[in-house]
VOPAGU-2260 file (C-alpha; in pm, 1 decimal, decimal comma):
REM VOPAGU-2260
SITE   aa  ch    i         X         Y         Z
SITE  MET   A    0   -1592,0   -7264,3    5454,9
SITE  ASN   A    1   -1678,9   -7011,5    5156,0
SITE  SER   A    2   -2082,6   -7094,2    5158,3
SITE  ALA   A    3   -2019,8   -7035,3    5537,9
SITE  ALA   A    4   -1866,0   -6721,5    5534,8
SITE  ILE   A    5   -2133,4   -6612,1    5271,2
SITE  VAL   A    6   -2426,0   -6716,9    5453,0
SITE  LEU   A    7   -2313,6   -6545,4    5777,5
SITE  PHE   A    8   -2181,1   -6225,0    5649,6
SITE  GLY   A    9   -2450,3   -6227,0    5412,0
SITE  SER   A   10   -2738,8   -6237,5    5611,8
SITE  PHE   A   11   -2580,8   -6027,9    5864,9
SITE  ALA   A   12   -2529,3   -5760,3    5624,7
SITE  ALA   A   13   -2862,8   -5773,3    5484,4
SITE  MET   A   14   -3063,1   -5774,7    5830,7
SITE  MET   A   15   -2845,2   -5436,4    5933,6
SITE  VAL   A   16   -2958,0   -5289,4    5611,8
SITE  LEU   A   17   -3331,4   -5391,8    5686,8
SITE  GLY   A   18   -3287,2   -5233,9    6017,8
SITE  VAL   A   19   -3316,8   -5554,6    6252,9
SITE  PRO   A   20   -3179,2   -5511,8    6595,7
SITE  ILE   A   21   -2845,6   -5590,3    6621,8
SITE  ALA   A   22   -2851,3   -5876,4    6889,3
SITE  PHE   A   23   -3140,5   -6080,2    6650,4
SITE  SER   A   24   -2948,1   -6007,8    6327,5
SITE  ILE   A   25   -2618,5   -6162,4    6505,6
SITE  GLY   A   26   -2861,7   -6469,3    6618,4
SITE  ILE   A   27   -3029,0   -6526,1    6308,7
SITE  SER   A   28   -2734,0   -6521,7    6105,5
SITE  ALA   A   29   -2566,0   -6754,9    6354,4
SITE  ALA   A   30   -2848,1   -6985,1    6310,7
SITE  LEU   A   31   -2858,7   -6964,9    5921,0
SITE  THR   A   32   -2515,0   -7051,4    5921,3
SITE  PHE   A   33   -2560,5   -7348,8    6152,6
SITE  LEU   A   34   -2845,5   -7455,3    5901,1
SITE  LEU   A   35   -2577,6   -7529,3    5628,6
SITE  PHE   A   36   -2478,0   -7806,7    5870,7
SITE  MET   A   37   -2738,8   -7950,3    6073,2
SITE  SER   A   38   -3108,3   -8014,5    6088,8
SITE  LEU   A   39   -3336,8   -7729,7    6235,7
SITE  ASP   A   40   -3429,1   -7902,3    6559,9
SITE  GLN   A   41   -3035,2   -7941,4    6600,3
SITE  THR   A   42   -2949,3   -7535,6    6492,1
SITE  ILE   A   43   -3211,1   -7444,5    6763,2
SITE  PHE   A   44   -3083,6   -7662,5    7015,1
SITE  ILE   A   45   -2705,9   -7553,2    6974,7
SITE  VAL   A   46   -2782,5   -7172,8    6939,0
SITE  ALA   A   47   -2991,1   -7203,1    7262,8
SITE  GLN   A   48   -2701,9   -7423,3    7438,1
SITE  GLN   A   49   -2449,9   -7159,6    7319,6
SITE  MET   A   50   -2633,9   -6853,4    7418,7
SITE  VAL   A   51   -2706,9   -7003,2    7802,4
SITE  SER   A   52   -2367,1   -7156,4    7843,7
SITE  GLY   A   53   -2197,3   -6852,6    7723,1
SITE  LEU   A   54   -2382,5   -6631,5    7971,6
SITE  ASP   A   55   -2301,3   -6870,5    8271,0
SITE  SER   A   56   -1973,8   -6684,8    8351,2
SITE  PHE   A   57   -1910,6   -6517,2    8700,8
SITE  THR   A   58   -1704,3   -6285,8    8539,4
SITE  LEU   A   59   -2046,4   -6132,6    8357,7
SITE  LEU   A   60   -2139,9   -6017,2    8686,8
SITE  ALA   A   61   -1901,9   -5742,5    8661,2
SITE  ILE   A   62   -2118,4   -5587,4    8354,4
SITE  PRO   A   63   -2428,2   -5544,1    8578,5
SITE  PHE   A   64   -2272,1   -5397,7    8868,7
SITE  PHE   A   65   -2039,1   -5167,6    8688,0
SITE  ILE   A   66   -2334,2   -5043,9    8468,1
SITE  LEU   A   67   -2540,5   -5000,0    8809,0
SITE  ALA   A   68   -2275,8   -4829,4    8965,5
SITE  GLY   A   69   -2209,9   -4576,6    8672,3
SITE  ASN   A   70   -2569,3   -4489,9    8676,5
SITE  ILE   A   71   -2575,0   -4449,3    9047,1
SITE  MET   A   72   -2276,8   -4186,6    8978,8
SITE  ASN   A   73   -2417,7   -4061,6    8671,5
SITE  ARG   A   74   -2746,2   -3912,4    8913,4
SITE  GLY   A   75   -2549,2   -3881,0    9251,6
SITE  GLY   A   76   -2398,5   -3499,7    9155,6
SITE  ILE   A   77   -2052,8   -3643,3    9090,5
SITE  ALA   A   78   -2016,9   -3522,0    8729,9
SITE  LEU   A   79   -2043,7   -3130,1    8845,1
SITE  ARG   A   80   -1760,9   -3183,9    9118,7
SITE  LEU   A   81   -1510,8   -3362,1    8874,1
SITE  ILE   A   82   -1613,2   -3063,3    8595,7
SITE  GLU   A   83   -1535,9   -2793,9    8907,1
SITE  PHE   A   84   -1211,2   -3015,4    8990,4
SITE  ALA   A   85   -1097,1   -3057,0    8618,4
SITE  LYS   A   86   -1111,8   -2653,9    8600,5
SITE  VAL   A   87    -850,5   -2616,4    8842,6
SITE  LEU   A   88    -619,1   -2843,3    8666,3
SITE  GLY   A   89    -655,8   -2717,0    8307,8
SITE  GLY   A   90    -753,1   -2385,5    8400,0
SITE  ARG   A   91    -464,2   -2192,3    8310,4
SITE  LEU   A   92    -386,0   -2371,0    7974,5
SITE  PRO   A   93    -483,1   -2193,1    7636,3
SITE  GLY   A   94    -833,9   -2264,4    7556,7
SITE  ALA   A   95    -882,0   -2363,4    7934,0
SITE  LEU   A   96   -1247,0   -2493,2    7916,7
SITE  ALA   A   97   -1169,2   -2731,7    7638,0
SITE  HIS   A   98    -899,2   -2883,5    7848,7
SITE  CYS   A   99   -1131,4   -2920,8    8169,6
SITE  ASN   A  100   -1370,0   -3066,6    7901,0
SITE  VAL   A  101   -1067,6   -3364,3    7835,5
SITE  ILE   A  102   -1016,7   -3396,8    8189,2
SITE  ALA   A  103   -1375,5   -3433,3    8312,3
SITE  ASN   A  104   -1422,0   -3661,3    8071,4
SITE  MET   A  105   -1138,0   -3888,9    8152,1
SITE  MET   A  106   -1235,0   -3874,4    8544,8
SITE  PHE   A  107   -1594,6   -3909,6    8454,0
SITE  GLY   A  108   -1560,4   -4171,9    8215,1
SITE  ALA   A  109   -1305,4   -4365,4    8440,5
SITE  ILE   A  110   -1591,5   -4371,3    8695,6
SITE  SER   A  111   -1884,6   -4440,8    8461,8
SITE  GLY   A  112   -1710,7   -4652,3    8217,8
SITE  SER   A  113   -1943,0   -4556,4    7930,8
SITE  ALA   A  114   -1874,9   -4319,8    7671,9
SITE  VAL   A  115   -2213,1   -4187,7    7612,6
SITE  ALA   A  116   -2270,9   -4141,1    7961,7
SITE  SER   A  117   -1959,8   -3896,3    7996,2
SITE  ALA   A  118   -2040,8   -3734,3    7615,9
SITE  ALA   A  119   -2362,5   -3638,1    7792,1
SITE  ALA   A  120   -2287,5   -3551,8    8170,7
SITE  VAL   A  121   -1991,6   -3356,1    8092,2
SITE  GLY   A  122   -2101,7   -3186,6    7752,8
SITE  GLY   A  123   -2443,1   -3091,0    7940,1
SITE  VAL   A  124   -2252,1   -2888,6    8156,6
SITE  MET   A  125   -1940,9   -2790,2    7953,9
SITE  ALA   A  126   -2129,1   -2670,9    7641,5
SITE  PRO   A  127   -2317,7   -2366,1    7805,3
SITE  LEU   A  128   -2024,1   -2209,0    7973,3
SITE  GLN   A  129   -1794,8   -2262,6    7664,3
SITE  ARG   A  130   -2050,6   -2082,4    7429,8
SITE  LYS   A  131   -2055,3   -1800,7    7710,8
SITE  GLU   A  132   -1706,8   -1749,5    7643,6
SITE  GLY   A  133   -1689,1   -1724,0    7296,7
SITE  TYR   A  134   -1585,1   -2068,3    7205,6
SITE  ASP   A  135   -1707,7   -2200,2    6869,2
SITE  PRO   A  136   -1999,0   -2453,9    6989,1
SITE  ALA   A  137   -1881,9   -2697,4    6698,1
SITE  TYR   A  138   -1518,5   -2696,4    6816,0
SITE  SER   A  139   -1640,2   -2742,0    7185,9
SITE  ALA   A  140   -1853,7   -3031,6    7096,1
SITE  ALA   A  141   -1602,4   -3212,9    6899,1
SITE  VAL   A  142   -1327,4   -3175,4    7200,1
SITE  ASN   A  143   -1628,3   -3332,4    7416,4
SITE  ILE   A  144   -1708,1   -3595,9    7139,4
SITE  ALA   A  145   -1353,5   -3702,2    7094,7
SITE  SER   A  146   -1274,5   -3709,6    7498,8
SITE  SER   A  147   -1566,2   -3910,0    7585,1
SITE  PRO   A  148   -1421,9   -4266,8    7504,9
SITE  THR   A  149   -1106,3   -4242,2    7736,1
SITE  GLY   A  150   -1332,1   -4385,1    7984,8
SITE  LEU   A  151   -1335,5   -4691,6    7788,6
SITE  LEU   A  152    -984,1   -4772,2    7829,3
SITE  ILE   A  153    -933,6   -4614,2    8181,4
SITE  PRO   A  154   -1091,1   -4889,0    8400,0
SITE  PRO   A  155   -1337,7   -5015,6    8523,7
SITE  SER   A  156   -1438,5   -5104,8    8157,4
SITE  THR   A  157   -1702,6   -5317,4    8068,4
SITE  THR   A  158   -1548,3   -5332,1    7716,3
SITE  LEU   A  159   -1238,4   -5488,2    7830,0
SITE  ILE   A  160   -1481,9   -5746,0    8039,2
SITE  VAL   A  161   -1615,8   -5853,0    7748,8
SITE  PHE   A  162   -1309,3   -5900,3    7545,7
SITE  SER   A  163   -1161,7   -6104,4    7833,6
SITE  LEU   A  164   -1468,0   -6325,4    7821,1
SITE  ILE   A  165   -1448,9   -6357,2    7420,5
SITE  THR   A  166   -1069,2   -6458,1    7415,8
SITE  GLY   A  167   -1120,8   -6743,8    7689,2
SITE  GLY   A  168   -1020,6   -6595,4    8024,5
SITE  THR   A  169    -736,8   -6301,7    7898,1
SITE  SER   A  170    -646,0   -6163,8    8244,6
SITE  ILE   A  171    -882,1   -5883,9    8359,9
SITE  SER   A  172    -694,9   -5727,0    8600,2
SITE  ALA   A  173    -404,1   -5716,4    8333,6
SITE  LEU   A  174    -633,0   -5566,3    8094,6
SITE  PHE   A  175    -762,7   -5316,5    8373,1
SITE  VAL   A  176    -404,5   -5183,0    8450,6
SITE  ALA   A  177    -285,2   -5167,9    8077,0
SITE  GLY   A  178    -553,5   -4922,1    7998,5
SITE  TYR   A  179    -448,1   -4647,5    8215,0
SITE  LEU   A  180    -142,7   -4546,8    8031,3
SITE  PRO   A  181    -325,8   -4549,4    7667,3
SITE  GLY   A  182    -623,7   -4382,7    7808,8
SITE  ILE   A  183    -390,5   -4105,1    7966,0
SITE  LEU   A  184    -213,7   -4059,7    7626,9
SITE  LEU   A  185    -537,2   -4017,6    7438,3
SITE  GLY   A  186    -659,4   -3746,0    7657,6
SITE  LEU   A  187    -278,3   -3564,2    7663,2
SITE  SER   A  188    -323,5   -3580,8    7296,8
SITE  LEU   A  189    -638,9   -3476,8    7272,2
SITE  MET   A  190    -543,4   -3150,1    7488,8
SITE  VAL   A  191    -217,7   -3057,3    7270,2
SITE  VAL   A  192    -444,3   -3054,9    6934,4
SITE  ALA   A  193    -727,8   -2855,0    7164,4
SITE  GLY   A  194    -472,9   -2630,5    7286,4
SITE  ILE   A  195    -289,4   -2545,2    6967,0
SITE  ILE   A  196    -659,6   -2466,5    6804,4
SITE  ALA   A  197    -748,3   -2275,6    7106,5
SITE  LYS   A  198    -428,2   -2084,4    7070,6
SITE  LYS   A  199    -501,7   -1976,1    6732,5
SITE  ARG   A  200    -829,5   -1882,9    6797,7
SITE  GLY   A  201    -765,3   -1696,5    7096,9
SITE  TYR   A  202    -950,5   -1858,0    7311,5
SITE  PRO   A  203    -918,3   -1700,8    7718,7
SITE  LEU   A  204    -739,9   -1863,3    8004,4
SITE  ALA   A  205    -965,3   -1946,8    8299,2
SITE  PRO   A  206    -950,0   -1685,6    8587,9
SITE  ARG   A  207    -651,7   -1790,8    8830,9
SITE  PRO   A  208    -870,2   -1977,5    9139,5
SITE  SER   A  209    -771,0   -1878,4    9498,7
SITE  MET   A  210    -612,5   -2140,3    9717,6
SITE  ALA   A  211    -965,8   -2154,9    9938,7
SITE  GLU   A  212   -1107,5   -2243,7    9577,4
SITE  VAL   A  213    -842,2   -2484,7    9479,2
SITE  ARG   A  214    -868,5   -2655,3    9804,8
SITE  HIS   A  215   -1249,0   -2679,6    9800,6
SITE  ARG   A  216   -1278,8   -2819,9    9487,6
SITE  THR   A  217   -1012,8   -3089,8    9535,8
SITE  LEU   A  218   -1166,9   -3191,8    9860,7
SITE  ASP   A  219   -1462,9   -3241,7    9674,2
SITE  ALA   A  220   -1314,8   -3475,4    9413,3
SITE  ILE   A  221   -1131,4   -3704,1    9631,3
SITE  LEU   A  222   -1414,1   -3931,3    9719,4
SITE  PRO   A  223   -1573,5   -4009,6    9343,2
SITE  LEU   A  224   -1185,5   -4029,2    9215,0
SITE  GLY   A  225   -1138,9   -4248,9    9567,7
SITE  LEU   A  226   -1355,0   -4493,5    9380,3
SITE  ILE   A  227   -1084,6   -4566,1    9101,1
SITE  VAL   A  228    -833,3   -4633,2    9386,7
SITE  VAL   A  229   -1042,4   -4861,7    9572,2
SITE  ILE   A  230   -1147,0   -5070,9    9273,8
SITE  MET   A  231    -774,5   -5101,0    9138,1
SITE  GLY   A  232    -610,0   -5077,7    9470,1
SITE  GLY   A  233    -812,1   -5396,6    9590,1
SITE  ILE   A  234    -737,1   -5567,3    9238,5
SITE  ILE   A  235    -373,0   -5528,7    9229,6
SITE  ALA   A  236    -319,2   -5591,9    9583,3
SITE  GLY   A  237    -549,2   -5904,4    9542,0
SITE  ILE   A  238    -795,4   -5808,3    9807,9
SITE  PHE   A  239   -1105,2   -5892,5    9548,0
SITE  THR   A  240   -1129,5   -5994,6    9175,4
SITE  ALA   A  241   -1259,6   -5768,5    8910,9
SITE  THR   A  242   -1606,1   -5929,1    8939,4
SITE  GLU   A  243   -1602,3   -5835,9    9318,0
SITE  ALA   A  244   -1490,5   -5512,6    9270,3
SITE  SER   A  245   -1789,8   -5434,5    9078,3
SITE  ALA   A  246   -1960,9   -5487,1    9357,1
SITE  VAL   A  247   -1749,7   -5274,7    9607,1
SITE  ALA   A  248   -1823,9   -5018,1    9321,7
SITE  VAL   A  249   -2208,5   -5036,3    9391,3
SITE  LEU   A  250   -2184,0   -5017,0    9729,7
SITE  TYR   A  251   -1900,5   -4722,5    9733,5
SITE  SER   A  252   -2135,6   -4513,6    9482,8
SITE  LEU   A  253   -2433,2   -4563,7    9699,7
SITE  PHE   A  254   -2281,1   -4421,3   10007,5
SITE  LEU   A  255   -2185,3   -4105,3    9814,3
SITE  ALA   A  256   -2487,4   -4033,5    9640,5
SITE  LEU   A  257   -2730,9   -4126,5    9917,8
SITE  VAL   A  258   -2512,5   -4060,1   10257,5
SITE  TRP   A  259   -2231,4   -3839,6   10185,6
SITE  TYR   A  260   -2384,3   -3594,8    9901,5
SITE  ARG   A  261   -2756,6   -3652,7    9967,1
SITE  GLU   A  262   -2802,8   -3611,5    9595,5
SITE  LEU   A  263   -2997,1   -3915,4    9570,4
SITE  LYS   A  264   -3329,3   -4036,7    9750,6
SITE  LEU   A  265   -3399,3   -4385,2    9801,3
SITE  SER   A  266   -3715,9   -4336,3    9589,0
SITE  ASP   A  267   -3488,4   -4254,1    9311,5
SITE  LEU   A  268   -3323,2   -4596,7    9311,2
SITE  PRO   A  269   -3616,6   -4819,6    9155,0
SITE  ARG   A  270   -3551,3   -4613,3    8840,0
SITE  ILE   A  271   -3179,5   -4648,9    8834,5
SITE  PHE   A  272   -3198,5   -5002,3    8901,8
SITE  LEU   A  273   -3476,2   -5080,7    8626,9
SITE  GLU   A  274   -3253,6   -4830,1    8370,8
SITE  SER   A  275   -2948,8   -5065,7    8467,9
SITE  ALA   A  276   -3170,1   -5362,7    8416,7
SITE  ILE   A  277   -3245,8   -5281,6    8073,3
SITE  THR   A  278   -2895,4   -5182,2    7968,1
SITE  THR   A  279   -2779,2   -5490,4    8110,0
SITE  THR   A  280   -3027,5   -5699,5    7940,2
SITE  ILE   A  281   -2937,0   -5517,5    7613,3
SITE  VAL   A  282   -2536,4   -5601,8    7640,4
SITE  LEU   A  283   -2618,1   -6001,4    7772,4
SITE  LEU   A  284   -2825,2   -6040,8    7473,2
SITE  MET   A  285   -2556,4   -5927,8    7235,0
SITE  ILE   A  286   -2312,8   -6109,5    7437,2
SITE  GLY   A  287   -2541,9   -6457,3    7406,6
SITE  THR   A  288   -2633,5   -6420,0    7043,6
SITE  SER   A  289   -2235,2   -6330,9    6978,0
SITE  ILE   A  290   -2119,6   -6629,3    7150,4
SITE  ALA   A  291   -2333,6   -6861,8    6928,3
SITE  MET   A  292   -2202,4   -6662,1    6621,1
SITE  SER   A  293   -1870,1   -6745,7    6717,3
SITE  ARG   A  294   -1932,8   -7095,9    6750,0
SITE  ALA   A  295   -2088,5   -7101,6    6413,7
SITE  MET   A  296   -1785,0   -6952,9    6268,2
SITE  ALA   A  297   -1615,6   -7206,9    6446,1
SITE  TYR   A  298   -1794,9   -7450,7    6312,2
SITE  GLY   A  299   -1731,2   -7348,4    5955,0
SITE  ASP   A  300   -1358,4   -7275,6    6032,4
SITE  ILE   A  301   -1427,1   -6913,0    5920,9
SITE  PRO   A  302   -1142,7   -6763,0    6161,4
SITE  PHE   A  303    -874,5   -6981,4    6047,7
SITE  ALA   A  304    -950,7   -6954,1    5687,2
SITE  LEU   A  305    -967,4   -6574,8    5735,5
SITE  SER   A  306    -619,2   -6599,0    5906,3
SITE  ASP   A  307    -472,2   -6835,9    5672,3
SITE  TRP   A  308    -580,3   -6530,8    5403,1
SITE  LEU   A  309    -444,2   -6270,7    5560,9
SITE  LEU   A  310    -104,5   -6423,2    5652,1
SITE  ALA   A  311    -120,4   -6531,1    5266,9
SITE  LEU   A  312    -130,0   -6151,0    5208,0
SITE  SER   A  313     206,5   -6082,7    5392,4
SITE  ASP   A  314     406,5   -6213,0    5621,7
SITE  ASN   A  315     494,1   -5895,2    5736,6
SITE  PRO   A  316     337,9   -5835,3    6111,7
SITE  ILE   A  317     339,0   -5449,3    6028,6
SITE  VAL   A  318     160,1   -5508,6    5741,9
SITE  ILE   A  319    -111,6   -5735,2    5882,8
SITE  LEU   A  320    -196,8   -5507,3    6188,5
SITE  LEU   A  321    -211,6   -5235,4    5942,0
SITE  ILE   A  322    -475,3   -5398,9    5742,2
SITE  ILE   A  323    -646,9   -5515,8    6088,1
SITE  ASN   A  324    -660,3   -5146,0    6199,2
SITE  ALA   A  325    -812,3   -5006,7    5914,6
SITE  ALA   A  326   -1058,5   -5293,9    5872,3
SITE  LEU   A  327   -1177,6   -5218,0    6262,6
SITE  LEU   A  328   -1181,7   -4846,2    6162,7
SITE  VAL   A  329   -1441,0   -4914,4    5907,1
SITE  VAL   A  330   -1642,8   -5126,1    6105,0
SITE  GLY   A  331   -1659,9   -4882,4    6365,7
SITE  THR   A  332   -1784,0   -4621,1    6117,0
SITE  PHE   A  333   -2135,2   -4859,2    6112,8
SITE  MET   A  334   -2124,0   -5072,6    6379,4
SITE  ASP   A  335   -2153,0   -4970,3    6765,2
SITE  MET   A  336   -1838,5   -5092,0    6985,3
SITE  THR   A  337   -1995,8   -5381,0    7175,9
SITE  PRO   A  338   -2103,6   -5581,5    6866,2
SITE  ALA   A  339   -1841,0   -5488,7    6655,8
SITE  LEU   A  340   -1609,7   -5615,3    6964,0
SITE  LEU   A  341   -1794,5   -5919,2    7009,0
SITE  ILE   A  342   -1806,4   -6016,8    6611,5
SITE  PHE   A  343   -1429,5   -5964,0    6516,4
SITE  THR   A  344   -1244,4   -6037,6    6794,1
SITE  PRO   A  345   -1301,8   -6416,8    6732,2
SITE  ILE   A  346   -1212,5   -6335,7    6346,3
SITE  PHE   A  347    -910,0   -6138,9    6417,8
SITE  TYR   A  348    -774,7   -6312,1    6757,0
SITE  PRO   A  349    -622,0   -6616,5    6557,9
SITE  VAL   A  350    -445,2   -6411,7    6358,9
SITE  VAL   A  351    -254,2   -6211,5    6582,3
SITE  GLN   A  352    -186,6   -6517,2    6801,8
SITE  ASP   A  353      -6,9   -6646,4    6495,6
SITE  LEU   A  354     204,7   -6288,5    6504,7
SITE  GLY   A  355     278,9   -6373,0    6858,3
SITE  MET   A  356      93,7   -6120,1    6957,1
SITE  ASP   A  357      23,2   -6044,9    7350,1
SITE  PRO   A  358    -357,4   -6096,8    7419,2
SITE  VAL   A  359    -366,1   -5781,6    7648,1
SITE  HIS   A  360    -168,0   -5566,2    7397,0
SITE  PHE   A  361    -466,7   -5664,6    7126,9
SITE  GLY   A  362    -714,2   -5610,4    7349,7
SITE  ILE   A  363    -606,8   -5243,0    7422,1
SITE  MET   A  364    -539,5   -5189,2    7046,3
SITE  MET   A  365    -877,8   -5325,6    6965,5
SITE  THR   A  366   -1075,3   -5124,9    7206,0
SITE  LEU   A  367    -853,4   -4802,1    7118,5
SITE  ASN   A  368    -937,4   -4864,0    6743,3
SITE  LEU   A  369   -1304,5   -4943,6    6809,3
SITE  SER   A  370   -1333,3   -4627,8    7062,3
SITE  ILE   A  371   -1282,1   -4407,6    6768,7
SITE  GLY   A  372   -1546,8   -4567,3    6566,8
SITE  ILE   A  373   -1826,2   -4449,3    6801,0
SITE  CYS   A  374   -1705,8   -4081,0    6741,9
SITE  THR   A  375   -1753,1   -4128,0    6374,1
SITE  PRO   A  376   -2063,7   -4122,1    6145,9
SITE  PRO   A  377   -2293,0   -4219,6    6029,0
SITE  VAL   A  378   -2374,4   -4418,0    6361,3
SITE  GLY   A  379   -2110,5   -4326,6    6617,0
SITE  SER   A  380   -2320,5   -4296,9    6926,5
SITE  ALA   A  381   -2108,3   -4045,9    7122,0
SITE  LEU   A  382   -2097,6   -3840,1    6819,5
SITE  PHE   A  383   -2480,6   -3817,0    6818,1
SITE  VAL   A  384   -2485,6   -3770,3    7189,1
SITE  GLY   A  385   -2237,0   -3475,7    7222,1
SITE  CYS   A  386   -2412,1   -3298,3    6889,7
SITE  SER   A  387   -2739,5   -3321,2    7064,6
SITE  VAL   A  388   -2607,6   -3196,6    7401,9
SITE  ALA   A  389   -2420,0   -2917,2    7223,1
SITE  GLY   A  390   -2709,0   -2821,9    7001,4
SITE  VAL   A  391   -2492,8   -2847,1    6709,6
SITE  PRO   A  392   -2580,9   -3049,8    6388,6
SITE  ILE   A  393   -2334,8   -3304,3    6316,5
SITE  GLN   A  394   -2226,4   -3164,8    5960,9
SITE  ARG   A  395   -2063,9   -2875,9    6159,4
SITE  VAL   A  396   -1844,1   -3084,3    6379,4
SITE  ILE   A  397   -1682,3   -3307,5    6128,3
SITE  ARG   A  398   -1454,0   -3008,5    6043,8
SITE  PRO   A  399   -1323,2   -2943,0    6370,7
SITE  MET   A  400   -1299,9   -3320,6    6459,5
SITE  LEU   A  401   -1034,8   -3378,4    6180,5
SITE  PRO   A  402    -738,9   -3295,9    6373,4
SITE  LEU   A  403    -857,7   -3510,4    6657,7
SITE  TYR   A  404    -949,8   -3809,5    6457,7
SITE  ALA   A  405    -581,8   -3773,5    6336,2
SITE  ALA   A  406    -418,9   -3745,4    6677,7
SITE  MET   A  407    -650,4   -4028,5    6802,0
SITE  ILE   A  408    -524,6   -4270,2    6493,3
SITE  VAL   A  409    -140,4   -4136,0    6573,1
SITE  LEU   A  410    -175,9   -4274,0    6914,2
SITE  LEU   A  411    -390,4   -4585,4    6765,9
SITE  LEU   A  412     -29,8   -4689,7    6554,5
SITE  ALA   A  413     191,1   -4610,1    6862,1
SITE  VAL   A  414     -38,2   -4850,3    7097,9
SITE  THR   A  415     -18,6   -5120,1    6800,4
SITE  PHE   A  416     368,9   -5101,6    6729,5
SITE  ILE   A  417     497,6   -5025,8    7092,2
SITE  PRO   A  418     361,0   -5301,1    7308,1
SITE  GLU   A  419     536,6   -5163,6    7616,6
SITE  ILE   A  420     261,2   -4878,1    7598,3
SITE  SER   A  421      -3,2   -5147,2    7696,0
SITE  LEU   A  422     227,5   -5409,1    7860,8
SITE  THR   A  423     474,1   -5211,0    8112,8
SITE  LEU   A  424     196,2   -5113,2    8373,2
SITE  PRO   A  425      72,7   -5500,6    8395,2
SITE  ARG   A  426     410,0   -5636,8    8432,1
SITE  TRP   A  427     509,4   -5388,3    8704,9
SITE  LEU   A  428     163,5   -5391,2    8889,6
SITE  VAL   A  429       7,4   -5742,6    8851,2
SITE  SER   A  430     324,3   -5976,4    8761,4
SITE  TYR   A  431     153,4   -6026,2    8438,1
SITE  GLY   A  432     396,5   -6226,8    8161,9
């Protein structure tokens, strides 16, 4: 076991330092670990077999469909309509445009399922508006970056689909429903911090909109937000599965973009399909190689050895969960969310099973934890995109991010140690548990 762990994690770390693409780093380190136990021919066969069999899953069809739906929505004029509606909801609070930014990210992220897409689309619109109103660009960028991951918790979320696959079939419907309350609480927590800072700095309220304006902006946002109702309503009512819901999401987004708003042309679709296929390929290749790595870890008894080691450190569940959270926060600073989820879920899942932790609860905790990582240097994808669209260097954003990081970590602790935050809605709506 010791030699297997050293080869697996040592080779993986070495390849990451050398700049080898993450999917290849995962696959090669898995193959090197198998070589400790079998011949080269057997290693090649079992790695290929694990990748192919791991991807042979009906559940995984949801990933390309949700990616495609998100890309269609991104190009279909949805972001601007949601931002205008967010102004109605948050316009009378201190630092109105910052609150609008958070609300817009919550809504747009829930539709696109991508933190990076939210940071780019919403930040690209909000940054010039906030600069014009006298907001500090670094503060504006920080709020946009911190709120962009809310859509990773509020469904539909491909991250939760991947977690379900890794853990051997945790209910996707339960995971989707469980993400609502933590996602909304994350947005509200960030709004509280942003509001306190805005009030201290004297940032202005937005002008009070007329009733006609409120009505117009609300009606304009109903159809995009209707996607959430259609998807989750269908899943909760048992009309279709989460995978079937992803196909419905594509049809719904095509209707809005091509027929209703007419922001897209048929000639735009080939490029959108190509971009979605490229993104899907990257994600599925990482999933395939990570399944091979999980098999290598199981072959060397690495997860169970680490589980025994953690449980030997303490028999107090609070201490163990704090250690897991601390480890994941560190991992999130240098590894993107999907590979971190794929690699570390098989390691920590046996530990929390021994503690009696519900898998849905653990999935939400892990997703929230790694969501913080994509907002942190040195490799946070949302951090880089948010700074880029705001035209602000990363060094200037870190200081205003600190109180927002604090709010996110406080919520993470609440989600970790109060299971009802994650499990109440699944128990009510999908009869989970």
